[in-house]
C-alpha positions as CSV (number, residue, x, y, z in Angstrom):
1,M,0.0,0.0,0.0
2,G,1.3,3.4,-0.9
3,I,2.2,5.8,1.9
4,Q,-0.5,8.1,0.6
5,S,-3.9,7.1,-0.8
6,S,-4.2,7.2,-4.5
7,N,-6.0,10.1,-6.4
8,L,-6.8,7.7,-9.2
9,E,-10.1,6.1,-10.0
10,E,-10.5,3.5,-12.7
11,K,-11.9,6.2,-15.2
12,D,-9.0,8.5,-14.2
13,I,-6.3,5.8,-15.2
14,K,-8.1,4.9,-18.5
15,D,-8.3,8.7,-19.5
16,L,-4.7,9.5,-18.5
17,L,-3.2,6.5,-20.5
18,K,-5.5,7.2,-23.4
19,Q,-4.6,11.0,-23.6
20,N,-0.9,10.7,-22.6
21,Y,0.2,7.4,-24.0
22,G,-2.4,6.4,-26.7
23,L,-3.3,3.3,-24.8
24,E,-6.7,1.5,-24.5
25,V,-6.9,0.0,-21.2
26,L,-8.9,-3.4,-20.7
27,Q,-7.9,-4.2,-17.0
28,I,-6.6,-2.5,-14.0
29,E,-5.1,-4.5,-11.0
30,E,-3.8,-2.7,-7.9
31,I,-0.6,-4.0,-6.5
32,N,0.2,-3.6,-2.8
33,R,4.0,-3.1,-2.8
34,G,6.3,-0.4,-1.9
35,T,5.5,3.4,-1.1
36,A,4.1,4.3,-4.4
37,N,0.4,3.4,-5.5
38,I,1.1,0.7,-8.2
39,F,-1.4,-0.6,-10.7
40,K,-0.9,-3.4,-13.2
41,I,-2.3,-2.3,-16.7
42,T,-3.5,-4.7,-19.4
43,T,-4.2,-3.0,-22.7
44,I,-5.8,-4.0,-26.1
45,G,-3.4,-6.5,-27.6
46,N,-2.6,-8.0,-24.1
47,K,0.2,-5.5,-23.6
48,K,1.2,-5.3,-19.8
49,Y,2.5,-2.2,-18.0
50,I,3.0,-0.9,-14.6
51,L,1.7,2.5,-13.6
52,K,3.1,4.2,-10.5
53,E,1.6,7.2,-8.8
54,F,4.1,8.6,-6.4
55,S,3.4,10.3,-3.2
56,E,3.4,14.1,-2.9
57,G,6.9,15.4,-2.6
58,R,8.3,13.2,-5.4
59,T,9.8,15.6,-7.9
60,K,10.0,15.4,-11.7
61,E,13.7,16.0,-11.2
62,S,14.1,12.9,-9.1
63,V,12.2,11.0,-11.7
64,I,14.3,12.3,-14.5
65,K,17.4,11.2,-12.4
66,E,16.1,7.8,-12.1
67,T,15.1,7.3,-15.6
68,N,18.5,8.5,-16.8
69,I,20.1,5.9,-14.7
70,I,18.0,3.1,-15.7
71,N,18.3,4.0,-19.5
72,Y,22.2,4.0,-19.0
73,L,22.1,0.7,-17.3
74,N,19.7,-0.7,-19.9
75,D,22.2,0.3,-22.7
76,K,25.0,-1.5,-20.6
77,K,22.8,-4.7,-20.7
78,I,21.9,-4.5,-16.9
79,K,18.3,-5.7,-16.5
80,V,16.2,-2.9,-15.2
81,P,12.7,-1.6,-15.9
82,I,11.9,0.0,-19.2
83,Y,10.1,3.3,-18.8
84,I,7.6,4.5,-21.4
85,K,7.7,7.9,-23.0
86,S,4.4,9.9,-23.1
87,T,3.1,11.6,-26.3
88,K,5.1,14.6,-25.0
89,E,8.4,12.6,-25.2
90,E,8.8,12.6,-21.5
91,F,9.0,9.8,-19.0
92,Y,6.5,11.1,-16.5
93,I,3.1,12.8,-16.4
94,E,1.6,14.9,-13.7
95,N,-1.9,14.6,-12.2
96,K,-3.3,16.6,-9.3
97,G,0.2,17.4,-8.0
98,R,1.4,13.8,-8.2
99,I,4.1,12.4,-10.4
100,I,3.1,9.3,-12.5
101,I,5.3,6.9,-14.6
102,L,4.6,4.2,-16.8
103,Q,6.9,1.1,-17.4
104,E,6.7,-2.3,-19.0
105,F,5.5,-5.0,-16.9
106,I,8.2,-7.3,-15.6
107,D,7.1,-11.0,-15.5
108,G,8.6,-12.6,-12.4
109,Y,8.3,-12.9,-8.8
110,T,9.7,-11.2,-5.6
111,M,11.1,-12.4,-2.4
112,K,10.7,-11.3,1.2
113,N,13.7,-10.4,3.3
114,N,15.8,-13.1,4.5
115,T,14.4,-15.9,2.3
116,G,17.2,-16.5,-0.1
117,D,19.2,-19.7,-0.1
118,Y,23.0,-19.7,-0.8
119,K,22.6,-19.7,-4.5
120,K,20.2,-16.6,-4.5
121,T,22.4,-14.9,-1.9
122,I,25.5,-15.3,-3.9
123,E,23.6,-14.1,-7.1
124,S,22.6,-10.8,-5.2
125,A,26.4,-10.2,-4.8
126,T,26.9,-10.9,-8.6
127,I,24.3,-8.5,-9.7
128,L,25.5,-5.8,-7.4
129,G,29.2,-6.2,-8.5
130,K,28.2,-6.1,-12.2
131,M,26.0,-3.0,-11.6
132,A,28.5,-1.1,-9.6
133,K,31.3,-1.8,-12.3
134,V,29.0,-0.4,-14.9
135,L,28.1,2.6,-12.9
136,E,31.7,3.6,-12.4
137,E,31.6,5.6,-15.6
138,Y,28.2,7.3,-14.9
139,E,28.2,10.9,-14.5
140,G,25.9,13.1,-12.4
141,L,25.5,11.3,-9.0
142,E,26.6,13.2,-5.9
143,D,27.2,11.9,-2.4
144,E,24.2,13.9,-1.1
145,H,26.2,14.4,2.2
146,I,25.9,10.8,3.0
147,V,28.8,10.7,5.4
148,E,27.4,13.4,7.4
149,K,24.0,11.8,7.6
150,W,24.9,8.2,8.2
151,F,28.6,7.7,8.9
152,S,29.8,10.5,11.1
153,K,30.3,11.2,14.7
154,K,27.6,13.9,14.5
155,S,25.2,11.3,13.2
156,L,25.9,9.1,16.3
157,Q,25.6,12.0,18.6
158,N,22.3,13.0,17.1
159,G,20.8,9.6,17.4
160,I,21.6,9.2,21.2
161,P,19.3,11.8,22.6
162,K,16.5,10.5,20.2
163,M,16.8,6.9,21.8
164,I,16.9,8.5,25.5
165,E,13.7,10.5,24.6
166,L,11.9,7.4,23.3
167,Q,12.8,5.6,26.5
168,K,11.2,8.3,28.5
169,N,8.1,8.2,26.3
170,L,7.4,4.5,26.2
171,K,3.8,3.9,26.9
172,E,2.8,2.0,30.0
173,D,0.5,-0.4,27.9
174,N,3.3,-1.2,25.6
175,K,3.7,-5.0,26.1
176,Y,7.2,-4.7,24.8
177,K,8.3,-1.7,27.2
178,E,10.9,-3.5,29.2
179,K,12.4,-5.0,26.0
180,F,12.3,-1.7,24.1
181,Y,14.1,0.0,27.2
182,N,16.8,-2.7,27.3
183,D,17.3,-2.8,23.5
184,L,17.6,1.1,23.4
185,D,20.1,0.9,26.4
186,E,22.3,-1.4,24.5
187,K,22.1,0.7,21.3
188,I,23.0,3.8,23.3
189,K,26.0,2.0,24.9
190,I,27.3,0.8,21.4
191,S,26.8,4.3,19.9
192,K,28.7,6.0,22.8
193,I,31.7,3.5,22.3
194,L,31.8,4.1,18.5
195,E,31.6,7.7,19.2
196,K,34.6,7.6,21.4
197,E,36.7,4.9,19.8
198,F,36.1,5.1,16.1
199,D,38.4,7.1,13.8
200,F,35.9,9.0,11.5
201,E,38.5,10.1,9.2
202,I,38.8,6.5,8.0
203,T,35.6,7.0,5.9
204,K,37.6,9.4,3.7
205,K,39.9,6.4,2.7
206,M,37.1,4.1,1.9
207,T,36.0,3.3,-1.8
208,F,33.1,5.7,-2.7
209,M,31.2,4.6,-5.9
210,N,28.1,5.3,-7.7
211,A,25.5,3.0,-6.2
212,H,21.9,2.0,-6.1
213,G,21.6,3.5,-2.6
214,D,18.8,1.0,-1.4
215,Y,20.0,-2.3,-3.1
216,S,18.5,-5.4,-1.4
217,V,16.4,-8.4,-2.2
218,Q,13.3,-6.0,-2.1
219,Q,14.5,-4.4,-5.2
220,L,14.9,-7.6,-7.2
221,I,12.3,-9.2,-9.5
222,Y,13.2,-12.8,-10.3
223,N,12.5,-14.7,-13.4
224,D,14.3,-18.0,-13.6
225,K,14.4,-18.2,-17.4
226,E,15.1,-14.4,-18.4
227,G,17.2,-13.3,-15.4
228,T,16.8,-10.9,-12.4
229,T,15.8,-7.2,-12.8
230,V,16.8,-4.4,-10.5
231,I,14.2,-1.7,-9.7
232,D,13.8,1.6,-7.7
233,F,16.9,3.8,-8.3
234,E,15.3,6.9,-6.8
235,T,18.0,7.0,-4.0
236,A,21.0,6.3,-6.3
237,K,24.0,8.3,-5.0
238,K,27.8,8.1,-4.3
239,L,28.4,6.2,-1.1
240,P,30.9,3.8,0.5
241,I,30.3,0.7,-1.7
242,I,31.1,-1.7,1.1
243,W,28.1,-0.5,3.0
244,E,25.7,-1.5,0.3
245,V,27.5,-4.8,0.1
246,M,27.2,-5.5,3.7
247,R,23.5,-4.3,4.0
248,S,22.3,-6.2,1.0
249,Y,23.8,-9.4,2.4
250,S,22.1,-9.0,5.7
251,Y,18.7,-8.7,4.0
252,I,18.8,-11.6,1.7
253,D,20.5,-14.7,3.4
254,K,17.7,-16.8,5.1
255,E,20.3,-17.7,7.7
256,A,20.5,-14.0,8.8
257,V,16.7,-13.8,9.5
258,N,17.2,-13.1,13.1
259,G,20.0,-10.6,12.6
260,I,22.8,-13.4,13.2
261,L,24.9,-13.4,10.2
262,N,26.5,-16.5,8.8
263,I,30.2,-15.0,8.6
264,D,31.2,-17.7,6.2
265,T,28.5,-16.8,3.8
266,L,29.2,-13.2,4.3
267,I,32.9,-13.7,3.3
268,E,31.6,-15.4,0.2
269,Y,29.3,-12.7,-0.7
270,V,32.0,-10.1,-0.5
271,K,34.4,-12.3,-2.5
272,E,31.8,-12.5,-5.2
273,F,31.3,-8.7,-5.3
274,S,35.1,-8.3,-5.4
275,K,35.3,-10.3,-8.8
276,Y,33.8,-7.0,-10.3
277,V,35.0,-4.1,-8.1
278,T,38.3,-3.9,-6.3
279,L,37.9,-3.1,-2.5
280,N,40.8,-1.5,-0.7
281,K,42.0,-2.5,2.9
282,Y,40.0,0.1,4.6
283,D,36.8,-1.2,3.0
284,L,37.5,-4.6,4.3
285,M,38.9,-3.6,7.6
286,Y,36.0,-1.4,8.5
287,A,33.1,-3.1,6.7
288,P,31.2,-4.2,9.8
289,H,31.9,-0.7,11.6
290,I,30.4,1.2,8.6
291,Y,27.3,-0.8,8.7
292,L,26.8,-0.8,12.4
293,M,27.4,3.0,12.6
294,Q,24.4,3.6,10.1
295,I,21.9,1.5,12.0
296,V,23.0,1.6,15.6
297,S,21.3,4.9,16.7
298,S,18.0,4.6,14.8
299,V,14.8,4.5,16.7
300,F,13.0,3.4,13.4
301,G,10.4,0.6,14.3
302,Y,10.5,1.1,18.0
303,K,9.0,4.7,17.6
304,Q,6.4,3.7,15.2
305,Y,5.2,0.8,17.2
306,N,5.1,2.7,20.4
307,E,2.7,5.1,18.6
308,N,0.6,2.6,16.9
309,Y,0.5,-1.2,18.1
310,E,-0.7,-2.3,14.7
311,K,2.8,-1.7,13.2
312,V,3.9,-5.2,13.9
313,G,6.0,-5.5,10.7
314,L,8.0,-2.4,11.6
315,L,8.4,-3.8,15.2
316,E,9.8,-7.0,13.7
317,F,12.2,-5.0,11.5
318,A,13.4,-3.1,14.6
319,F,14.2,-6.3,16.5
320,F,15.9,-7.6,13.5
321,R,18.2,-4.5,13.3
322,T,18.9,-4.5,17.0
323,N,20.0,-8.1,16.9
324,L,22.2,-7.2,13.9
325,C,23.7,-4.3,15.8
326,K,24.5,-6.6,18.7
327,F,26.0,-9.2,16.4
328,L,28.0,-6.8,14.4
329,Y,29.6,-5.2,17.6
330,E,30.5,-8.6,19.1
331,H,32.1,-9.7,15.9
332,L,33.7,-6.5,14.6
333,N,37.3,-7.9,14.8
334,E,36.4,-11.3,13.5
335,I,34.6,-10.1,10.4
336,S,37.3,-7.4,9.8
337,E,40.2,-9.9,10.2
338,R,38.6,-12.5,8.0
339,L,37.6,-10.0,5.2
340,Q,41.3,-8.8,5.1
341,N,42.9,-12.2,5.3
342,E,40.6,-14.0,2.8
343,I,40.1,-11.1,0.2
344,L,43.1,-9.0,0.1
């Protein structure tokens, strides 16, 4: 379900597609996935498309950025969605203040977080490596101050008071109140240790590359005959590429479902990625640190559930990430040493 309800009724969709794309719609099916409102469209001739109505705030500039990247990757033989131009030769239209795009329907299936077997897990690293290699020559992406937002002393310092504030505001009838408090205590402790002991200048020595920005199993559409398609490039930017490697591994491997990583498989995942992109010693030495730094001071999931007890999915995600934080912190040296010894 989209984060904002749709402005589109069936007649609106039919009229928009007729006027802007010259398409005659036969069938409309709503798809509950992601933050946009998504509709599967079948037209005369049995052609299938995906229509996305984005939430307010999504700008035409961001859509142009995304379509430029997708067109570039498509030219380089990376499987991505094919966007359809309107009769005005643009990759988007506007309706009632909302951006709408149309793309070819991708025949395939999706997977939930942490449901991938070993083969699917390593395939994810292969796709990420090939895509990162191709994006090396792409021009136009900025880092968007990602270090300051996620990987800096300031980002940790900003997160600590948010966790303390949430501890103070835990509802009495929150059945997880004690666990929330203890989890946040643990995250505060780790955050303070990182703030004190980590050399934040290290991030300047890590490999920054053009990247998807949100690459994970959730952005993959599988087709066992035609290959796997990567979607949703809205957050593409320059970032420490090892972060995207670590994060994507943690979201796909079924053995990591509780935030407890299989270090052997993680090493193989990074090795597979390294077939396409060379990682330096700082990437490998501080791979677990950079990922831990980004997630440890977040209250995401805890805050939402404390406000609305129906947010069970976000609660489970919060527990997953706290377990992941604890695991990474307890195994920082082991992961770091093994990555250096087995990949450099």
